[in-house]
N, CA, C and O atoms as a Tripos MOL2 file, in Angstrom:
@<TRIPOS>MOLECULE
protein
  312   311    78     0     0
PROTEIN
NO_CHARGES

@<TRIPOS>ATOM
      1 N           2.3160  -29.3610   20.2490 N.3       1 MET1
      2 CA          2.2730  -28.2000   21.1330 C.3       1 MET1
      3 C           1.6170  -27.0440   20.3890 C.2       1 MET1
      4 O           1.9120  -26.8040   19.2190 O.2       1 MET1
      5 N           0.7470  -26.3450   21.0570 N.am      2 ALA2
      6 CA          0.0260  -25.2240   20.4560 C.3       2 ALA2
      7 C           0.9590  -24.0300   20.2880 C.2       2 ALA2
      8 O           1.9190  -23.8650   21.0400 O.2       2 ALA2
      9 N           0.6610  -23.1980   19.2870 N.am      3 GLY3
     10 CA          1.4600  -21.9970   19.0540 C.3       3 GLY3
     11 C           1.2910  -20.9940   20.1870 C.2       3 GLY3
     12 O           0.2280  -20.9040   20.8000 O.2       3 GLY3
     13 N           2.3370  -20.2550   20.4500 N.am      4 GLN4
     14 CA          2.2870  -19.2590   21.5170 C.3       4 GLN4
     15 C           2.5810  -17.8900   20.9410 C.2       4 GLN4
     16 O           3.2960  -17.7530   19.9490 O.2       4 GLN4
     17 N           2.0200  -16.8870   21.5760 N.am      5 PHE5
     18 CA          2.2850  -15.5190   21.1640 C.3       5 PHE5
     19 C           3.6730  -15.1180   21.6330 C.2       5 PHE5
     20 O           4.0150  -15.2810   22.8040 O.2       5 PHE5
     21 N           4.4750  -14.5870   20.7040 N.am      6 ARG6
     22 CA          5.8620  -14.2450   21.0330 C.3       6 ARG6
     23 C           5.9600  -12.7610   21.3980 C.2       6 ARG6
     24 O           6.4390  -11.9580   20.5970 O.2       6 ARG6
     25 N           5.5250  -12.4060   22.5600 N.am      7 SER7
     26 CA          5.5620  -10.9990   22.9580 C.3       7 SER7
     27 C           6.9580  -10.5400   23.3520 C.2       7 SER7
     28 O           7.1980   -9.3370   23.4570 O.2       7 SER7
     29 N           7.8630  -11.4470   23.5660 N.am      8 TYR8
     30 CA          9.2060  -11.0820   23.9930 C.3       8 TYR8
     31 C          10.1740  -10.9440   22.8190 C.2       8 TYR8
     32 O          11.3380  -10.6020   23.0250 O.2       8 TYR8
     33 N           9.7170  -11.2030   21.5980 N.am      9 VAL9
     34 CA         10.5830  -11.1510   20.4250 C.3       9 VAL9
     35 C          10.2030   -9.9290   19.5960 C.2       9 VAL9
     36 O           9.0280   -9.7170   19.2960 O.2       9 VAL9
     37 N          11.1910   -9.1360   19.2300 N.am     10 TRP10
     38 CA         10.9650   -7.9740   18.3840 C.3      10 TRP10
     39 C          10.9690   -8.4290   16.9400 C.2      10 TRP10
     40 O          11.9730   -8.9490   16.4530 O.2      10 TRP10
     41 N           9.8490   -8.2380   16.2490 N.am     11 ASP11
     42 CA          9.6920   -8.7230   14.8800 C.3      11 ASP11
     43 C           9.5080   -7.5280   13.9450 C.2      11 ASP11
     44 O           8.3930   -7.0210   13.8200 O.2      11 ASP11
     45 N          10.5700   -7.0670   13.2880 N.am     12 PRO12
     46 CA         10.4380   -5.8820   12.4270 C.3      12 PRO12
     47 C           9.5180   -6.1130   11.2340 C.2      12 PRO12
     48 O           8.8570   -5.1730   10.7920 O.2      12 PRO12
     49 N           9.4520   -7.3220   10.7030 N.am     13 LEU13
     50 CA          8.5580   -7.6010    9.5800 C.3      13 LEU13
     51 C           7.1000   -7.4600   10.0020 C.2      13 LEU13
     52 O           6.2870   -6.9350    9.2410 O.2      13 LEU13
     53 N           6.7600   -7.9170   11.1940 N.am     14 LEU14
     54 CA          5.4000   -7.7820   11.7100 C.3      14 LEU14
     55 C           5.0430   -6.3150   11.9090 C.2      14 LEU14
     56 O           3.9480   -5.8910   11.5390 O.2      14 LEU14
     57 N           5.9400   -5.5460   12.4800 N.am     15 ILE15
     58 CA          5.6840   -4.1280   12.7170 C.3      15 ILE15
     59 C           5.5130   -3.3850   11.4020 C.2      15 ILE15
     60 O           4.6010   -2.5680   11.2680 O.2      15 ILE15
     61 N           6.3710   -3.6540   10.4350 N.am     16 LEU16
     62 CA          6.2810   -3.0010    9.1330 C.3      16 LEU16
     63 C           4.9830   -3.3770    8.4240 C.2      16 LEU16
     64 O           4.3420   -2.5190    7.8180 O.2      16 LEU16
     65 N           4.5950   -4.6280    8.4910 N.am     17 SER17
     66 CA          3.3520   -5.0390    7.8340 C.3      17 SER17
     67 C           2.1300   -4.4120    8.5030 C.2      17 SER17
     68 O           1.1540   -4.0900    7.8260 O.2      17 SER17
     69 N           2.1740   -4.2370    9.8230 N.am     18 GLN18
     70 CA          1.0720   -3.5710   10.5140 C.3      18 GLN18
     71 C           0.9780   -2.1020   10.1290 C.2      18 GLN18
     72 O          -0.1240   -1.5770    9.9670 O.2      18 GLN18
     73 N           2.1050   -1.4400    9.9800 N.am     19 ILE19
     74 CA          2.1090   -0.0390    9.5580 C.3      19 ILE19
     75 C           1.5350    0.0960    8.1530 C.2      19 ILE19
     76 O           0.7120    0.9750    7.8980 O.2      19 ILE19
     77 N           1.9660   -0.7700    7.2450 N.am     20 VAL20
     78 CA          1.4700   -0.7320    5.8720 C.3      20 VAL20
     79 C          -0.0280   -1.0190    5.8340 C.2      20 VAL20
     80 O          -0.7610   -0.3550    5.1000 O.2      20 VAL20
     81 N          -0.4890   -1.9850    6.6020 N.am     21 LEU21
     82 CA         -1.9020   -2.3190    6.6430 C.3      21 LEU21
     83 C          -2.7350   -1.1480    7.1670 C.2      21 LEU21
     84 O          -3.7760   -0.8260    6.5940 O.2      21 LEU21
     85 N          -2.2890   -0.5150    8.2410 N.am     22 MET22
     86 CA         -3.0470    0.6040    8.8060 C.3      22 MET22
     87 C          -3.1190    1.7860    7.8420 C.2      22 MET22
     88 O          -4.1630    2.4280    7.7330 O.2      22 MET22
     89 N          -2.0260    2.0800    7.1450 N.am     23 GLN23
     90 CA         -2.0370    3.1610    6.1600 C.3      23 GLN23
     91 C          -2.9720    2.8180    4.9980 C.2      23 GLN23
     92 O          -3.6830    3.6880    4.4950 O.2      23 GLN23
     93 N          -2.9710    1.5580    4.5730 N.am     24 THR24
     94 CA         -3.8370    1.1350    3.4830 C.3      24 THR24
     95 C          -5.3080    1.2470    3.8710 C.2      24 THR24
     96 O          -6.1270    1.7170    3.0820 O.2      24 THR24
     97 N          -5.6350    0.8230    5.0630 N.am     25 VAL25
     98 CA         -7.0200    0.9130    5.5360 C.3      25 VAL25
     99 C          -7.4360    2.3720    5.6640 C.2      25 VAL25
    100 O          -8.5450    2.7340    5.2690 O.2      25 VAL25
    101 N          -6.5630    3.2140    6.2110 N.am     26 TYR26
    102 CA         -6.9010    4.6270    6.4020 C.3      26 TYR26
    103 C          -7.1540    5.3210    5.0670 C.2      26 TYR26
    104 O          -8.2030    5.9370    4.8780 O.2      26 TYR26
    105 N          -6.2040    5.2250    4.1440 N.am     27 TYR27
    106 CA         -6.3610    5.9310    2.8810 C.3      27 TYR27
    107 C          -7.4170    5.2850    1.9940 C.2      27 TYR27
    108 O          -8.0580    5.9760    1.2020 O.2      27 TYR27
    109 N          -7.6070    3.9950    2.1080 N.am     28 GLY28
    110 CA         -8.6740    3.3440    1.3530 C.3      28 GLY28
    111 C         -10.0480    3.8010    1.8020 C.2      28 GLY28
    112 O         -10.9040    4.1070    0.9720 O.2      28 GLY28
    113 N         -10.2650    3.8510    3.1060 N.am     29 SER29
    114 CA        -11.5630    4.3090    3.6040 C.3      29 SER29
    115 C         -11.7590    5.8060    3.3690 C.2      29 SER29
    116 O         -12.8800    6.2490    3.1200 O.2      29 SER29
    117 N         -10.6850    6.5830    3.4440 N.am     30 LEU30
    118 CA        -10.8110    8.0110    3.1270 C.3      30 LEU30
    119 C         -11.1880    8.1980    1.6640 C.2      30 LEU30
    120 O         -12.0010    9.0650    1.3430 O.2      30 LEU30
    121 N         -10.6130    7.4030    0.7800 N.am     31 GLY31
    122 CA        -10.9790    7.4790   -0.6310 C.3      31 GLY31
    123 C         -12.4330    7.1100   -0.8660 C.2      31 GLY31
    124 O         -13.1040    7.7170   -1.7000 O.2      31 GLY31
    125 N         -12.9240    6.1120   -0.1320 N.am     32 LEU32
    126 CA        -14.3350    5.7400   -0.2600 C.3      32 LEU32
    127 C         -15.2510    6.8500    0.2370 C.2      32 LEU32
    128 O         -16.2680    7.1450   -0.3910 O.2      32 LEU32
    129 N         -14.8970    7.4680    1.3630 N.am     33 TRP33
    130 CA        -15.7030    8.5850    1.8710 C.3      33 TRP33
    131 C         -15.6930    9.7600    0.9050 C.2      33 TRP33
    132 O         -16.7300   10.3790    0.6690 O.2      33 TRP33
    133 N         -14.5200   10.0730    0.3410 N.am     34 LEU34
    134 CA        -14.4470   11.1680   -0.6300 C.3      34 LEU34
    135 C         -15.2930   10.8620   -1.8600 C.2      34 LEU34
    136 O         -15.9940   11.7420   -2.3620 O.2      34 LEU34
    137 N         -15.2380    9.6350   -2.3490 N.am     35 ALA35
    138 CA        -16.0310    9.2640   -3.5180 C.3      35 ALA35
    139 C         -17.5290    9.3370   -3.2080 C.2      35 ALA35
    140 O         -18.3150    9.7940   -4.0370 O.2      35 ALA35
    141 N         -17.9210    8.8880   -2.0190 N.am     36 LEU36
    142 CA        -19.3270    8.9310   -1.6330 C.3      36 LEU36
    143 C         -19.8250   10.3690   -1.5020 C.2      36 LEU36
    144 O         -20.8960   10.7070   -2.0070 O.2      36 LEU36
    145 N         -19.0550   11.2060   -0.8280 N.am     37 VAL37
    146 CA        -19.4520   12.6070   -0.6480 C.3      37 VAL37
    147 C         -19.4810   13.3240   -1.9940 C.2      37 VAL37
    148 O         -20.3920   14.1110   -2.2540 O.2      37 VAL37
    149 N         -18.5040   13.0640   -2.8460 N.am     38 ASP38
    150 CA        -18.4880   13.6830   -4.1720 C.3      38 ASP38
    151 C         -19.6730   13.2290   -5.0130 C.2      38 ASP38
    152 O         -20.2370   14.0210   -5.7670 O.2      38 ASP38
    153 N         -20.0550   11.9620   -4.8910 N.am     39 ALA39
    154 CA        -21.2040   11.4570   -5.6470 C.3      39 ALA39
    155 C         -22.5050   12.0730   -5.1460 C.2      39 ALA39
    156 O         -23.4130   12.3400   -5.9330 O.2      39 ALA39
    157 N         -22.5950   12.2980   -3.8340 N.am     40 LEU40
    158 CA        -23.8170   12.8740   -3.2760 C.3      40 LEU40
    159 C         -24.0270   14.3150   -3.7270 C.2      40 LEU40
    160 O         -25.1640   14.7280   -3.9560 O.2      40 LEU40
    161 N         -22.9620   15.0740   -3.8550 N.am     41 VAL41
    162 CA        -23.0970   16.4860   -4.2410 C.3      41 VAL41
    163 C         -22.7440   16.7110   -5.7020 C.2      41 VAL41
    164 O         -22.6670   17.8530   -6.1560 O.2      41 VAL41
    165 N         -22.5290   15.6330   -6.4370 N.am     42 ARG42
    166 CA        -22.2120   15.6750   -7.8610 C.3      42 ARG42
    167 C         -21.0000   16.5520   -8.1590 C.2      42 ARG42
    168 O         -21.0360   17.4250   -9.0260 O.2      42 ARG42
    169 N         -19.9390   16.2950   -7.4220 N.am     43 SER43
    170 CA        -18.6750   16.9890   -7.6070 C.3      43 SER43
    171 C         -17.6930   16.0300   -8.2620 C.2      43 SER43
    172 O         -17.8290   14.8120   -8.1430 O.2      43 SER43
    173 N         -16.7010   16.5870   -8.9560 N.am     44 SER44
    174 CA        -15.7260   15.7220   -9.6190 C.3      44 SER44
    175 C         -14.6440   15.3140   -8.6200 C.2      44 SER44
    176 O         -14.0700   16.1710   -7.9470 O.2      44 SER44
    177 N         -14.3610   14.0240   -8.5170 N.am     45 PRO45
    178 CA        -13.3340   13.5590   -7.5780 C.3      45 PRO45
    179 C         -11.9310   13.9220   -8.0650 C.2      45 PRO45
    180 O         -11.6640   13.9710   -9.2650 O.2      45 PRO45
    181 N         -11.0480   14.1750   -7.1060 N.am     46 SER46
    182 CA         -9.6820   14.5440   -7.4330 C.3      46 SER46
    183 C          -8.7560   14.0610   -6.3160 C.2      46 SER46
    184 O          -9.1410   14.0300   -5.1470 O.2      46 SER46
    185 N          -7.5420   13.6880   -6.6880 N.am     47 LEU47
    186 CA         -6.5660   13.2920   -5.6700 C.3      47 LEU47
    187 C          -6.1170   14.4830   -4.8380 C.2      47 LEU47
    188 O          -5.6000   14.3030   -3.7350 O.2      47 LEU47
    189 N          -6.3050   15.6950   -5.3450 N.am     48 ASP48
    190 CA         -5.9620   16.8830   -4.5620 C.3      48 ASP48
    191 C          -6.7920   16.9640   -3.2890 C.2      48 ASP48
    192 O          -6.3400   17.5230   -2.2900 O.2      48 ASP48
    193 N          -7.9930   16.4170   -3.3140 N.am     49 GLN49
    194 CA         -8.8230   16.4320   -2.1100 C.3      49 GLN49
    195 C          -8.1690   15.6500   -0.9810 C.2      49 GLN49
    196 O          -8.3840   15.9560    0.1920 O.2      49 GLN49
    197 N          -7.3830   14.6590   -1.3190 N.am     50 MET50
    198 CA         -6.7800   13.8130   -0.2980 C.3      50 MET50
    199 C          -5.3810   14.2760    0.0980 C.2      50 MET50
    200 O          -5.0050   14.1710    1.2650 O.2      50 MET50
    201 N          -4.6080   14.7840   -0.8550 N.am     51 PHE51
    202 CA         -3.1930   15.0180   -0.6000 C.3      51 PHE51
    203 C          -2.7650   16.4820   -0.6120 C.2      51 PHE51
    204 O          -1.6250   16.7740   -0.2500 O.2      51 PHE51
    205 N          -3.6230   17.4080   -1.0080 N.am     52 ASP52
    206 CA         -3.2400   18.8130   -1.0730 C.3      52 ASP52
    207 C          -3.6980   19.5340    0.1950 C.2      52 ASP52
    208 O          -4.8890   19.5710    0.5020 O.2      52 ASP52
    209 N          -2.7580   20.0950    0.9130 N.am     53 ALA53
    210 CA         -3.0850   20.7630    2.1780 C.3      53 ALA53
    211 C          -3.8150   22.0870    1.9630 C.2      53 ALA53
    212 O          -4.5300   22.5430    2.8550 O.2      53 ALA53
    213 N          -3.6490   22.7040    0.8140 N.am     54 GLU54
    214 CA         -4.2940   23.9860    0.5600 C.3      54 GLU54
    215 C          -5.8020   23.8630    0.3800 C.2      54 GLU54
    216 O          -6.5360   24.8180    0.6350 O.2      54 GLU54
    217 N          -6.2700   22.6980   -0.0560 N.am     55 ILE55
    218 CA         -7.7000   22.5310   -0.3100 C.3      55 ILE55
    219 C          -8.4730   22.3130    0.9880 C.2      55 ILE55
    220 O          -9.6860   22.5190    1.0300 O.2      55 ILE55
    221 N          -7.7780   21.8990    2.0450 N.am     56 LEU56
    222 CA         -8.4470   21.6520    3.3200 C.3      56 LEU56
    223 C          -8.7270   22.9730    4.0150 C.2      56 LEU56
    224 O          -7.8100   23.6730    4.4450 O.2      56 LEU56
    225 N          -9.9700   23.2940    4.1160 N.am     57 GLY57
    226 CA        -10.3800   24.5230    4.7840 C.3      57 GLY57
    227 C         -11.8610   24.7290    4.5650 C.2      57 GLY57
    228 O         -12.4650   24.0830    3.7090 O.2      57 GLY57
    229 N         -12.4340   25.6080    5.3220 N.am     58 PHE58
    230 CA        -13.8700   25.8320    5.2300 C.3      58 PHE58
    231 C         -14.2250   26.9960    4.3230 C.2      58 PHE58
    232 O         -15.4020   27.3370    4.2070 O.2      58 PHE58
    233 N         -13.2410   27.6210    3.6720 N.am     59 SER59
    234 CA        -13.5330   28.8080    2.8690 C.3      59 SER59
    235 C         -14.0670   28.4750    1.4800 C.2      59 SER59
    236 O         -14.6910   29.3300    0.8510 O.2      59 SER59
    237 N         -13.8410   27.2560    0.9810 N.am     60 THR60
    238 CA        -14.3210   26.8730   -0.3490 C.3      60 THR60
    239 C         -15.1810   25.6210   -0.2390 C.2      60 THR60
    240 O         -14.9920   24.8240    0.6800 O.2      60 THR60
    241 N         -16.1180   25.4360   -1.1550 N.am     61 PRO61
    242 CA        -16.9460   24.2110   -1.1170 C.3      61 PRO61
    243 C         -16.1430   22.9170   -1.2340 C.2      61 PRO61
    244 O         -16.4310   21.9750   -0.4950 O.2      61 PRO61
    245 N         -15.1400   22.8170   -2.1310 N.am     62 PRO62
    246 CA        -14.3550   21.5760   -2.1310 C.3      62 PRO62
    247 C         -13.6080   21.3410   -0.8180 C.2      62 PRO62
    248 O         -13.4190   20.1970   -0.4050 O.2      62 PRO62
    249 N         -13.1890   22.4100   -0.1730 N.am     63 GLY63
    250 CA        -12.5280   22.2780    1.1190 C.3      63 GLY63
    251 C         -13.4640   21.7540    2.1880 C.2      63 GLY63
    252 O         -13.0810   20.9290    3.0180 O.2      63 GLY63
    253 N         -14.7020   22.2420    2.1610 N.am     64 ARG64
    254 CA        -15.6870   21.7560    3.1300 C.3      64 ARG64
    255 C         -16.0130   20.2830    2.8940 C.2      64 ARG64
    256 O         -16.1780   19.5220    3.8460 O.2      64 ARG64
    257 N         -16.1070   19.8790    1.6140 N.am     65 LEU65
    258 CA        -16.3710   18.4740    1.3050 C.3      65 LEU65
    259 C         -15.2220   17.5840    1.7660 C.2      65 LEU65
    260 O         -15.4460   16.5140    2.3330 O.2      65 LEU65
    261 N         -14.0030   18.0250    1.5230 N.am     66 SER66
    262 CA        -12.8450   17.2410    1.9550 C.3      66 SER66
    263 C         -12.7810   17.1490    3.4720 C.2      66 SER66
    264 O         -12.5060   16.0830    4.0240 O.2      66 SER66
    265 N         -13.0320   18.2520    4.1360 N.am     67 MET67
    266 CA        -13.0080   18.2510    5.5940 C.3      67 MET67
    267 C         -14.0950   17.3350    6.1520 C.2      67 MET67
    268 O         -13.8710   16.6340    7.1390 O.2      67 MET67
    269 N         -15.2710   17.3390    5.5210 N.am     68 MET68
    270 CA        -16.3440   16.4640    5.9600 C.3      68 MET68
    271 C         -15.9390   14.9930    5.7870 C.2      68 MET68
    272 O         -16.2520   14.1630    6.6410 O.2      68 MET68
    273 N         -15.2520   14.6690    4.6990 N.am     69 SER69
    274 CA        -14.8010   13.2980    4.4790 C.3      69 SER69
    275 C         -13.7550   12.8830    5.5040 C.2      69 SER69
    276 O         -13.7760   11.7510    5.9870 O.2      69 SER69
    277 N         -12.8370   13.7900    5.8410 N.am     70 PHE70
    278 CA        -11.8290   13.4840    6.8580 C.3      70 PHE70
    279 C         -12.4910   13.2460    8.2210 C.2      70 PHE70
    280 O         -12.0850   12.3460    8.9560 O.2      70 PHE70
    281 N         -13.4930   14.0380    8.5540 N.am     71 VAL71
    282 CA        -14.1920   13.8700    9.8350 C.3      71 VAL71
    283 C         -14.9560   12.5450    9.8510 C.2      71 VAL71
    284 O         -14.9150   11.8120   10.8390 O.2      71 VAL71
    285 N         -15.6540   12.2410    8.7480 N.am     72 LEU72
    286 CA        -16.3830   10.9680    8.6720 C.3      72 LEU72
    287 C         -15.4360    9.7730    8.7530 C.2      72 LEU72
    288 O         -15.7670    8.7580    9.3650 O.2      72 LEU72
    289 N         -14.2730    9.8900    8.1450 N.am     73 ASN73
    290 CA        -13.2870    8.8140    8.2140 C.3      73 ASN73
    291 C         -12.7700    8.6260    9.6450 C.2      73 ASN73
    292 O         -12.5950    7.4970   10.1040 O.2      73 ASN73
    293 N         -12.5320    9.7230   10.3340 N.am     74 ALA74
    294 CA        -12.0790    9.6270   11.7230 C.3      74 ALA74
    295 C         -13.1600    9.0220   12.6140 C.2      74 ALA74
    296 O         -12.8590    8.2310   13.5070 O.2      74 ALA74
    297 N         -14.4160    9.3930   12.3730 N.am     75 LEU75
    298 CA        -15.4990    8.8340   13.1780 C.3      75 LEU75
    299 C         -15.7320    7.3570   12.8580 C.2      75 LEU75
    300 O         -16.1490    6.5920   13.7280 O.2      75 LEU75
    301 N         -15.4680    6.9580   11.6270 N.am     76 THR76
    302 CA        -15.6360    5.5600   11.2500 C.3      76 THR76
    303 C         -14.6710    4.6650   12.0010 C.2      76 THR76
    304 O         -15.0650    3.6110   12.5000 O.2      76 THR76
    305 N         -13.4130    5.0690   12.0890 N.am     77 TRP77
    306 CA        -12.3860    4.2080   12.6790 C.3      77 TRP77
    307 C         -12.0260    4.5880   14.1110 C.2      77 TRP77
    308 O         -11.1750    3.9370   14.7180 O.2      77 TRP77
    309 N         -12.6480    5.6220   14.6640 N.am     78 GLY78
    310 CA        -12.2940    6.0730   16.0060 C.3      78 GLY78
    311 C         -13.0990    5.5200   17.0740 C.2      78 GLY78
    312 O         -12.8770    5.8380   18.2420 O.2      78 GLY78
@<TRIPOS>BOND
     1     1     2 1
     2     2     3 1
     3     3     4 2
     4     3     5 am
     5     5     6 1
     6     6     7 1
     7     7     8 2
     8     7     9 am
     9     9    10 1
    10    10    11 1
    11    11    12 2
    12    11    13 am
    13    13    14 1
    14    14    15 1
    15    15    16 2
    16    15    17 am
    17    17    18 1
    18    18    19 1
    19    19    20 2
    20    19    21 am
    21    21    22 1
    22    22    23 1
    23    23    24 2
    24    23    25 am
    25    25    26 1
    26    26    27 1
    27    27    28 2
    28    27    29 am
    29    29    30 1
    30    30    31 1
    31    31    32 2
    32    31    33 am
    33    33    34 1
    34    34    35 1
    35    35    36 2
    36    35    37 am
    37    37    38 1
    38    38    39 1
    39    39    40 2
    40    39    41 am
    41    41    42 1
    42    42    43 1
    43    43    44 2
    44    43    45 am
    45    45    46 1
    46    46    47 1
    47    47    48 2
    48    47    49 am
    49    49    50 1
    50    50    51 1
    51    51    52 2
    52    51    53 am
    53    53    54 1
    54    54    55 1
    55    55    56 2
    56    55    57 am
    57    57    58 1
    58    58    59 1
    59    59    60 2
    60    59    61 am
    61    61    62 1
    62    62    63 1
    63    63    64 2
    64    63    65 am
    65    65    66 1
    66    66    67 1
    67    67    68 2
    68    67    69 am
    69    69    70 1
    70    70    71 1
    71    71    72 2
    72    71    73 am
    73    73    74 1
    74    74    75 1
    75    75    76 2
    76    75    77 am
    77    77    78 1
    78    78    79 1
    79    79    80 2
    80    79    81 am
    81    81    82 1
    82    82    83 1
    83    83    84 2
    84    83    85 am
    85    85    86 1
    86    86    87 1
    87    87    88 2
    88    87    89 am
    89    89    90 1
    90    90    91 1
    91    91    92 2
    92    91    93 am
    93    93    94 1
    94    94    95 1
    95    95    96 2
    96    95    97 am
    97    97    98 1
    98    98    99 1
    99    99   100 2
   100    99   101 am
   101   101   102 1
   102   102   103 1
   103   103   104 2
   104   103   105 am
   105   105   106 1
   106   106   107 1
   107   107   108 2
   108   107   109 am
   109   109   110 1
   110   110   111 1
   111   111   112 2
   112   111   113 am
   113   113   114 1
   114   114   115 1
   115   115   116 2
   116   115   117 am
   117   117   118 1
   118   118   119 1
   119   119   120 2
   120   119   121 am
   121   121   122 1
   122   122   123 1
   123   123   124 2
   124   123   125 am
   125   125   126 1
   126   126   127 1
   127   127   128 2
   128   127   129 am
   129   129   130 1
   130   130   131 1
   131   131   132 2
   132   131   133 am
   133   133   134 1
   134   134   135 1
   135   135   136 2
   136   135   137 am
   137   137   138 1
   138   138   139 1
   139   139   140 2
   140   139   141 am
   141   141   142 1
   142   142   143 1
   143   143   144 2
   144   143   145 am
   145   145   146 1
   146   146   147 1
   147   147   148 2
   148   147   149 am
   149   149   150 1
   150   150   151 1
   151   151   152 2
   152   151   153 am
   153   153   154 1
   154   154   155 1
   155   155   156 2
   156   155   157 am
   157   157   158 1
   158   158   159 1
   159   159   160 2
   160   159   161 am
   161   161   162 1
   162   162   163 1
   163   163   164 2
   164   163   165 am
   165   165   166 1
   166   166   167 1
   167   167   168 2
   168   167   169 am
   169   169   170 1
   170   170   171 1
   171   171   172 2
   172   171   173 am
   173   173   174 1
   174   174   175 1
   175   175   176 2
   176   175   177 am
   177   177   178 1
   178   178   179 1
   179   179   180 2
   180   179   181 am
   181   181   182 1
   182   182   183 1
   183   183   184 2
   184   183   185 am
   185   185   186 1
   186   186   187 1
   187   187   188 2
   188   187   189 am
   189   189   190 1
   190   190   191 1
   191   191   192 2
   192   191   193 am
   193   193   194 1
   194   194   195 1
   195   195   196 2
   196   195   197 am
   197   197   198 1
   198   198   199 1
   199   199   200 2
   200   199   201 am
   201   201   202 1
   202   202   203 1
   203   203   204 2
   204   203   205 am
   205   205   206 1
   206   206   207 1
   207   207   208 2
   208   207   209 am
   209   209   210 1
   210   210   211 1
   211   211   212 2
   212   211   213 am
   213   213   214 1
   214   214   215 1
   215   215   216 2
   216   215   217 am
   217   217   218 1
   218   218   219 1
   219   219   220 2
   220   219   221 am
   221   221   222 1
   222   222   223 1
   223   223   224 2
   224   223   225 am
   225   225   226 1
   226   226   227 1
   227   227   228 2
   228   227   229 am
   229   229   230 1
   230   230   231 1
   231   231   232 2
   232   231   233 am
   233   233   234 1
   234   234   235 1
   235   235   236 2
   236   235   237 am
   237   237   238 1
   238   238   239 1
   239   239   240 2
   240   239   241 am
   241   241   242 1
   242   242   243 1
   243   243   244 2
   244   243   245 am
   245   245   246 1
   246   246   247 1
   247   247   248 2
   248   247   249 am
   249   249   250 1
   250   250   251 1
   251   251   252 2
   252   251   253 am
   253   253   254 1
   254   254   255 1
   255   255   256 2
   256   255   257 am
   257   257   258 1
   258   258   259 1
   259   259   260 2
   260   259   261 am
   261   261   262 1
   262   262   263 1
   263   263   264 2
   264   263   265 am
   265   265   266 1
   266   266   267 1
   267   267   268 2
   268   267   269 am
   269   269   270 1
   270   270   271 1
   271   271   272 2
   272   271   273 am
   273   273   274 1
   274   274   275 1
   275   275   276 2
   276   275   277 am
   277   277   278 1
   278   278   279 1
   279   279   280 2
   280   279   281 am
   281   281   282 1
   282   282   283 1
   283   283   284 2
   284   283   285 am
   285   285   286 1
   286   286   287 1
   287   287   288 2
   288   287   289 am
   289   289   290 1
   290   290   291 1
   291   291   292 2
   292   291   293 am
   293   293   294 1
   294   294   295 1
   295   295   296 2
   296   295   297 am
   297   297   298 1
   298   298   299 1
   299   299   300 2
   300   299   301 am
   301   301   302 1
   302   302   303 1
   303   303   304 2
   304   303   305 am
   305   305   306 1
   306   306   307 1
   307   307   308 2
   308   307   309 am
   309   309   310 1
   310   310   311 1
   311   311   312 2
@<TRIPOS>SUBSTRUCTURE
     1 MET1         2 RESIDUE 1 A MET
     2 ALA2         6 RESIDUE 1 A ALA
     3 GLY3        10 RESIDUE 1 A GLY
     4 GLN4        14 RESIDUE 1 A GLN
     5 PHE5        18 RESIDUE 1 A PHE
     6 ARG6        22 RESIDUE 1 A ARG
     7 SER7        26 RESIDUE 1 A SER
     8 TYR8        30 RESIDUE 1 A TYR
     9 VAL9        34 RESIDUE 1 A VAL
    10 TRP10       38 RESIDUE 1 A TRP
    11 ASP11       42 RESIDUE 1 A ASP
    12 PRO12       46 RESIDUE 1 A PRO
    13 LEU13       50 RESIDUE 1 A LEU
    14 LEU14       54 RESIDUE 1 A LEU
    15 ILE15       58 RESIDUE 1 A ILE
    16 LEU16       62 RESIDUE 1 A LEU
    17 SER17       66 RESIDUE 1 A SER
    18 GLN18       70 RESIDUE 1 A GLN
    19 ILE19       74 RESIDUE 1 A ILE
    20 VAL20       78 RESIDUE 1 A VAL
    21 LEU21       82 RESIDUE 1 A LEU
    22 MET22       86 RESIDUE 1 A MET
    23 GLN23       90 RESIDUE 1 A GLN
    24 THR24       94 RESIDUE 1 A THR
    25 VAL25       98 RESIDUE 1 A VAL
    26 TYR26      102 RESIDUE 1 A TYR
    27 TYR27      106 RESIDUE 1 A TYR
    28 GLY28      110 RESIDUE 1 A GLY
    29 SER29      114 RESIDUE 1 A SER
    30 LEU30      118 RESIDUE 1 A LEU
    31 GLY31      122 RESIDUE 1 A GLY
    32 LEU32      126 RESIDUE 1 A LEU
    33 TRP33      130 RESIDUE 1 A TRP
    34 LEU34      134 RESIDUE 1 A LEU
    35 ALA35      138 RESIDUE 1 A ALA
    36 LEU36      142 RESIDUE 1 A LEU
    37 VAL37      146 RESIDUE 1 A VAL
    38 ASP38      150 RESIDUE 1 A ASP
    39 ALA39      154 RESIDUE 1 A ALA
    40 LEU40      158 RESIDUE 1 A LEU
    41 VAL41      162 RESIDUE 1 A VAL
    42 ARG42      166 RESIDUE 1 A ARG
    43 SER43      170 RESIDUE 1 A SER
    44 SER44      174 RESIDUE 1 A SER
    45 PRO45      178 RESIDUE 1 A PRO
    46 SER46      182 RESIDUE 1 A SER
    47 LEU47      186 RESIDUE 1 A LEU
    48 ASP48      190 RESIDUE 1 A ASP
    49 GLN49      194 RESIDUE 1 A GLN
    50 MET50      198 RESIDUE 1 A MET
    51 PHE51      202 RESIDUE 1 A PHE
    52 ASP52      206 RESIDUE 1 A ASP
    53 ALA53      210 RESIDUE 1 A ALA
    54 GLU54      214 RESIDUE 1 A GLU
    55 ILE55      218 RESIDUE 1 A ILE
    56 LEU56      222 RESIDUE 1 A LEU
    57 GLY57      226 RESIDUE 1 A GLY
    58 PHE58      230 RESIDUE 1 A PHE
    59 SER59      234 RESIDUE 1 A SER
    60 THR60      238 RESIDUE 1 A THR
    61 PRO61      242 RESIDUE 1 A PRO
    62 PRO62      246 RESIDUE 1 A PRO
    63 GLY63      250 RESIDUE 1 A GLY
    64 ARG64      254 RESIDUE 1 A ARG
    65 LEU65      258 RESIDUE 1 A LEU
    66 SER66      262 RESIDUE 1 A SER
    67 MET67      266 RESIDUE 1 A MET
    68 MET68      270 RESIDUE 1 A MET
    69 SER69      274 RESIDUE 1 A SER
    70 PHE70      278 RESIDUE 1 A PHE
    71 VAL71      282 RESIDUE 1 A VAL
    72 LEU72      286 RESIDUE 1 A LEU
    73 ASN73      290 RESIDUE 1 A ASN
    74 ALA74      294 RESIDUE 1 A ALA
    75 LEU75      298 RESIDUE 1 A LEU
    76 THR76      302 RESIDUE 1 A THR
    77 TRP77      306 RESIDUE 1 A TRP
    78 GLY78      310 RESIDUE 1 A GLY
């Protein structure tokens, strides 16, 4: 008998693994975009670009680069 999709069964392991996978894909691709943008403008990469809320803004050049990476990441997966 062929396998069937179990849409009527709640599988917490499946849901948790999907959440972990989506977060990994999101932050992995954001890191790649940040590295690419930083390499293009010869800026030094930093984890603050990804996780610090104060750096996100258009008032400073690193903020503009980070914002551009976030927009490119959203357009990539959206």
